[in-house]
C-alpha positions as CSV (number, residue, x, y, z in Angstrom):
1,M,0.0,0.0,0.0
2,K,1.0,3.6,-0.6
3,D,0.7,6.3,1.9
4,K,-2.9,6.8,1.1
5,P,-5.4,4.1,0.5
6,N,-7.6,6.7,-1.3
7,K,-6.7,5.2,-4.7
8,N,-8.6,2.1,-3.6
9,T,-11.6,4.1,-2.3
10,K,-13.7,3.4,-5.4
11,K,-12.9,-0.3,-5.3
12,Y,-13.7,-0.6,-1.6
13,L,-16.9,1.4,-2.1
14,L,-18.0,-0.9,-4.9
15,S,-17.2,-4.0,-2.8
16,F,-19.2,-2.4,0.1
17,L,-22.2,-1.8,-2.2
18,V,-21.9,-5.4,-3.5
19,L,-21.8,-6.6,0.1
20,I,-25.0,-4.7,1.0
21,L,-26.7,-6.0,-2.2
22,L,-25.7,-9.6,-1.4
23,L,-26.9,-9.2,2.2
24,S,-30.3,-7.7,1.0
25,V,-30.8,-10.5,-1.5
26,T,-29.8,-13.1,1.1
27,L,-32.3,-11.8,3.7
28,Y,-35.0,-11.5,1.0
29,V,-34.5,-15.2,0.0
30,I,-34.5,-16.3,3.6
31,F,-37.7,-14.6,4.5
32,E,-39.3,-15.8,1.3
33,Q,-38.4,-19.3,2.3
34,F,-39.3,-18.9,6.0
35,D,-42.0,-16.9,7.6
36,F,-40.4,-13.7,9.0
37,Y,-42.9,-13.4,11.9
38,E,-42.4,-17.0,12.9
39,I,-38.6,-16.5,13.0
40,I,-39.0,-13.3,15.1
41,R,-41.4,-15.1,17.4
42,Q,-39.0,-17.9,17.8
43,I,-36.2,-15.5,18.8
44,Q,-38.5,-13.5,21.2
45,E,-39.5,-16.7,22.9
46,S,-35.9,-17.4,23.7
47,S,-35.7,-17.8,27.5
48,H,-32.0,-17.1,28.1
49,K,-31.3,-13.7,26.8
50,G,-28.1,-13.5,28.8
51,F,-26.5,-15.9,26.3
52,L,-27.1,-13.3,23.6
53,L,-25.0,-10.9,25.6
54,L,-22.2,-13.4,25.8
55,A,-22.5,-13.8,22.0
56,G,-22.0,-10.1,21.6
57,A,-19.1,-10.0,24.0
58,S,-17.4,-12.9,22.1
59,A,-17.7,-11.0,18.8
60,F,-15.8,-8.1,20.5
61,L,-13.2,-10.5,21.9
62,Y,-12.5,-11.7,18.4
63,L,-11.3,-8.3,17.4
64,F,-9.6,-7.8,20.8
65,F,-7.5,-11.0,20.5
66,Y,-6.3,-9.9,17.0
67,G,-5.1,-6.7,18.7
68,R,-3.5,-8.7,21.4
69,F,-1.7,-10.8,18.8
70,A,-0.4,-7.6,17.1
71,Q,0.7,-6.1,20.4
72,I,2.7,-9.3,21.3
73,G,4.2,-9.6,17.9
74,L,5.3,-6.0,17.6
75,K,6.7,-6.1,21.2
76,A,8.8,-9.1,20.1
77,F,10.4,-6.8,17.5
78,G,11.0,-4.0,20.0
79,Y,8.0,-1.8,19.2
80,Q,5.7,-0.9,22.1
81,N,2.2,-0.5,20.9
82,S,-0.9,0.3,22.9
83,L,-3.7,-2.2,23.0
84,I,-6.1,0.5,21.6
85,K,-3.9,0.9,18.5
86,S,-3.5,-2.8,18.2
87,F,-7.3,-3.2,18.4
88,V,-7.6,-0.9,15.5
89,Y,-5.5,-3.3,13.5
90,G,-7.9,-6.1,14.3
91,C,-10.8,-3.9,13.1
92,A,-8.9,-2.9,9.9
93,D,-8.3,-6.6,9.1
94,Y,-11.9,-7.5,9.6
95,F,-13.4,-4.5,7.9
96,Y,-11.3,-4.7,4.7
97,A,-11.5,-8.5,4.6
98,V,-15.3,-8.4,4.6
99,I,-15.7,-5.8,1.9
100,T,-13.1,-7.4,-0.5
101,P,-13.4,-10.7,-2.4
102,S,-11.7,-13.7,-0.8
103,A,-10.9,-11.4,2.2
104,S,-7.9,-10.1,0.2
105,G,-8.0,-6.5,1.6
106,G,-7.4,-7.3,5.3
107,Q,-3.7,-7.9,5.4
108,P,-2.6,-4.9,3.2
109,A,-4.8,-2.7,5.4
110,V,-3.2,-3.8,8.6
111,I,0.3,-3.2,7.1
112,Y,-0.8,0.3,6.0
113,Y,-2.1,1.2,9.5
114,M,1.1,-0.1,11.1
115,K,3.2,2.0,8.8
116,K,1.1,5.0,9.7
117,D,2.0,4.3,13.3
118,G,5.7,4.2,12.5
119,I,6.2,0.4,12.2
120,P,8.7,-0.5,9.4
121,Y,7.2,-2.3,6.5
122,S,9.4,-5.4,7.1
123,T,8.3,-5.7,10.7
124,A,4.6,-5.1,9.8
125,T,4.8,-7.7,7.1
126,A,6.4,-10.3,9.4
127,V,3.7,-9.8,12.0
128,V,0.9,-10.1,9.4
129,I,2.4,-13.3,8.0
130,L,2.8,-14.7,11.5
131,Q,-0.9,-13.9,12.1
132,T,-1.9,-15.6,8.8
133,I,0.1,-18.7,9.7
134,T,-1.4,-19.1,13.2
135,Y,-4.9,-18.1,12.0
136,K,-4.9,-20.8,9.3
137,S,-3.2,-23.3,11.5
138,V,-5.9,-23.0,14.2
139,L,-8.6,-23.4,11.6
140,L,-6.9,-26.5,10.2
141,L,-6.6,-28.0,13.7
142,Y,-10.3,-27.5,14.3
143,C,-11.1,-29.1,11.0
144,I,-8.9,-32.1,11.6
145,L,-10.6,-32.4,15.0
146,S,-14.0,-32.2,13.1
147,L,-13.1,-35.4,11.2
148,F,-13.2,-37.2,14.6
149,V,-15.8,-35.3,16.4
150,I,-18.5,-34.8,13.7
151,P,-17.6,-37.2,10.9
152,E,-21.3,-37.9,10.2
153,V,-21.8,-34.2,9.5
154,V,-18.7,-33.7,7.4
155,F,-19.3,-36.8,5.3
156,G,-23.1,-36.7,5.4
157,S,-23.9,-33.2,4.4
158,G,-23.8,-33.8,0.6
159,T,-21.2,-34.0,-2.1
160,V,-20.9,-30.3,-2.6
161,F,-20.2,-29.5,1.0
162,L,-17.7,-32.4,1.3
163,V,-15.8,-31.2,-1.8
164,C,-15.7,-27.6,-0.5
165,F,-14.5,-28.9,2.9
166,I,-11.7,-31.0,1.4
167,V,-10.6,-28.4,-1.1
168,G,-10.8,-25.7,1.6
169,M,-8.5,-27.7,3.8
170,T,-6.1,-28.3,0.9
171,V,-6.0,-24.6,0.0
172,S,-5.5,-23.5,3.6
173,A,-2.8,-26.1,4.2
174,T,-1.0,-24.9,1.0
175,G,-1.4,-21.3,1.9
176,T,0.0,-21.9,5.4
177,T,3.0,-23.8,3.9
178,I,3.7,-20.9,1.6
179,C,3.6,-18.4,4.4
180,V,6.0,-20.5,6.5
181,I,8.4,-20.8,3.5
182,S,8.2,-17.0,3.0
183,L,9.0,-16.4,6.7
184,F,12.0,-18.8,6.9
185,R,13.2,-19.2,3.3
186,T,13.6,-15.7,2.2
187,R,16.1,-16.6,-0.6
188,L,13.4,-18.6,-2.3
189,I,11.0,-15.8,-2.0
190,G,13.6,-13.3,-3.3
191,K,14.0,-15.4,-6.5
192,A,10.3,-15.8,-6.9
193,G,9.7,-12.1,-6.4
194,A,12.3,-11.1,-9.0
195,V,10.6,-13.5,-11.5
196,V,7.2,-12.0,-10.8
197,I,8.5,-8.4,-11.2
198,R,10.0,-9.3,-14.6
199,W,6.8,-11.0,-15.6
200,L,4.7,-8.0,-14.7
201,A,7.1,-5.7,-16.5
202,K,6.8,-7.8,-19.7
203,L,3.0,-7.4,-19.4
204,N,3.5,-3.6,-19.0
205,I,1.8,-3.7,-15.7
206,I,4.8,-2.1,-13.9
207,K,7.6,0.0,-15.2
208,N,11.3,0.3,-14.2
209,A,11.7,-3.4,-13.5
210,D,15.3,-3.0,-12.3
211,G,14.3,-0.3,-9.8
212,K,11.4,-2.3,-8.6
213,T,13.6,-5.4,-8.2
214,E,16.2,-3.5,-6.2
215,A,13.6,-1.9,-3.9
216,F,12.1,-5.4,-3.4
217,R,15.5,-6.8,-2.5
218,R,16.1,-4.0,0.1
219,E,12.8,-4.7,1.7
220,L,13.5,-8.4,1.6
221,E,16.8,-7.9,3.5
222,A,15.0,-6.0,6.3
223,Y,12.2,-8.6,6.3
224,K,14.9,-11.4,6.4
225,D,16.3,-9.9,9.6
226,A,12.9,-9.6,11.1
227,A,12.1,-13.3,10.3
228,A,15.4,-14.5,11.7
229,Y,14.8,-12.6,14.9
230,I,11.4,-14.0,15.6
231,K,11.9,-17.7,14.6
232,G,14.2,-18.4,17.5
233,R,11.8,-17.0,20.1
234,R,9.6,-20.0,20.9
235,A,7.9,-18.5,23.9
236,V,6.7,-15.6,21.8
237,L,5.5,-17.9,19.1
238,L,3.6,-19.9,21.7
239,H,1.9,-16.7,23.0
240,L,1.0,-15.7,19.5
241,F,-0.5,-19.1,18.8
242,G,-2.5,-18.9,22.1
243,A,-3.9,-15.5,21.2
244,T,-5.0,-16.8,17.8
245,L,-6.6,-19.9,19.4
246,L,-8.6,-17.7,21.7
247,Q,-9.5,-15.4,18.7
248,R,-10.8,-18.3,16.6
249,T,-12.6,-19.9,19.5
250,S,-14.3,-16.7,20.6
251,I,-16.0,-16.4,17.2
252,F,-16.8,-20.1,16.9
253,I,-18.3,-20.3,20.4
254,I,-21.0,-17.8,19.5
255,A,-23.0,-20.6,17.9
256,F,-22.9,-22.4,21.2
257,F,-24.2,-19.3,23.1
258,I,-27.0,-19.0,20.5
259,F,-27.9,-22.7,21.0
260,K,-28.0,-22.2,24.8
261,S,-30.1,-19.0,24.4
262,F,-33.0,-21.2,23.1
263,G,-32.9,-23.1,26.4
264,L,-31.5,-26.2,24.7
265,S,-29.0,-28.8,25.8
266,G,-27.6,-32.2,24.8
267,V,-25.0,-30.9,22.3
268,S,-21.4,-30.3,23.5
269,V,-19.5,-27.1,23.0
270,L,-16.8,-29.0,21.1
271,Y,-19.4,-30.4,18.7
272,I,-20.6,-26.9,17.9
273,L,-17.1,-25.5,17.6
274,C,-16.3,-28.1,15.0
275,I,-19.5,-27.3,13.1
276,Q,-18.5,-23.7,12.9
277,A,-14.9,-24.5,11.8
278,S,-16.3,-26.8,9.1
279,V,-18.5,-24.0,7.8
280,E,-15.6,-21.6,7.8
281,I,-13.2,-23.8,5.8
282,A,-15.9,-24.6,3.2
283,V,-17.0,-21.0,2.5
284,E,-13.5,-19.6,2.3
285,L,-13.2,-21.0,-1.2
286,F,-15.8,-18.5,-2.6
287,P,-14.6,-15.1,-3.7
288,I,-17.6,-13.3,-2.3
289,P,-17.3,-10.2,0.0
290,G,-18.0,-11.3,3.5
291,Y,-19.0,-14.8,2.2
292,V,-22.5,-13.3,2.4
293,G,-25.2,-15.8,1.2
294,I,-22.9,-18.8,1.0
295,S,-22.2,-18.7,4.8
296,E,-25.9,-18.7,5.5
297,V,-26.5,-21.7,3.2
298,A,-23.6,-23.7,4.8
299,T,-24.6,-22.7,8.4
300,Y,-28.2,-23.7,7.8
301,L,-27.2,-27.0,6.2
302,L,-24.9,-28.1,9.1
303,F,-27.2,-26.7,11.8
304,G,-29.7,-29.4,10.9
305,S,-27.5,-31.8,12.9
306,I,-28.0,-29.6,16.0
307,Y,-31.6,-28.3,15.8
308,G,-33.2,-31.3,14.0
309,P,-36.2,-31.0,11.7
310,N,-37.5,-27.7,13.2
311,E,-36.8,-25.5,10.2
312,I,-37.9,-22.2,11.8
313,L,-35.7,-22.8,14.8
314,T,-32.7,-23.7,12.6
315,A,-33.3,-20.6,10.5
316,A,-33.5,-18.4,13.6
317,A,-30.3,-19.9,15.0
318,M,-28.6,-19.4,11.7
319,L,-29.6,-15.8,11.5
320,L,-28.5,-15.1,15.1
321,T,-25.2,-16.9,14.8
322,N,-24.2,-15.2,11.6
323,G,-25.5,-11.9,12.9
324,F,-23.3,-12.0,15.9
325,S,-20.3,-13.8,14.4
326,R,-20.1,-12.0,11.0
327,Y,-22.1,-8.8,10.9
328,F,-21.8,-7.5,14.5
329,P,-17.9,-7.5,14.3
330,F,-18.3,-5.7,10.9
331,I,-20.4,-3.0,12.6
332,I,-17.9,-2.5,15.3
333,S,-15.0,-2.5,12.8
334,S,-16.8,0.0,10.5
335,A,-17.3,2.4,13.4
336,V,-13.7,2.1,14.6
337,I,-12.2,2.6,11.1
338,F,-14.5,5.5,10.4
339,C,-13.4,7.2,13.6
340,K,-9.7,6.3,12.8
341,H,-10.0,8.1,9.4
342,L,-11.7,11.1,10.9
343,R,-8.8,11.4,13.3
344,M,-6.2,10.9,10.6
345,N,-7.9,13.6,8.4
346,F,-8.0,16.0,11.4
347,L,-4.4,15.5,12.2
348,A,-3.4,15.9,8.5
349,K,-5.3,19.2,8.2
350,K,-3.8,20.4,11.5
351,S,-0.3,19.6,10.2
352,I,-1.0,21.5,7.0
353,K,-2.2,24.6,8.9
354,H,0.9,24.4,11.2
355,D,3.3,24.2,8.2
356,A,1.5,27.2,6.6
């Protein structure tokens, strides 16, 4: 990212509008299929509203634990960062991931905000890659566990879901491997990066290939030093993994709180955590902003194993679960990023006036 993300404003605005459109269509289809008032009545008759408060708190904790990860990671490189600033990184990752296809905007946005806070590009990149590795690794661990805890769900939810689950695990495992290689085998990444730059130059996508290659090598050297520094600090890596495990679990456990909010029992928390992990790995394949629509379909499909043949109850649980685990964090992130940019613009104008 450059110093200003404004060049991408139109792209982000378009993605945001697509997200709203998809969400509107999704809600329209849901309420065409299921009676709106029956679903509302089902939710209102929930006898344990306190669990809904826990669901909301868990959504907040999801963003909090990303911030905690960033704070621990940056401290390991010698950069003291407040938890509030680190919380903003979590909100940036979530907000830009939701409004861009395949969640592609989250990582560049975090690096951009870290640079604005004075964190070197190499260090910011190393922290973001570490977060990607642990984030994917925790999901893969949950999905492997799912093969033992809910095999009847994974293998009995239809061919389409099974294919998405298997391909999703394969893609995540491959992506994690590439991230590990990029962190600890920088020579290979250097060669690959030079090839990509030359290829982009031949396609006239970039100019001054030699200059770009030299700049890339300088950044890579700094990145190499950062990677070498962190890979020997096992205690830090363990803390980072723990923060990510808590982050993933806090968002997956929302489904359990929704289940309990209906006054139900008989399904273990581990069972529901594995259900949510299976949904997540399957929908990540689709290049849809926020996975809107496809996540509702997958959640409803797998929730049948929890809520049985009661379609209204299953639909209500699906709406509440996705509402708290996907859209509530987006609302929080949107508000935080909006305030962050207001402050950035205010400081920029103040600086201009001071210089004048």
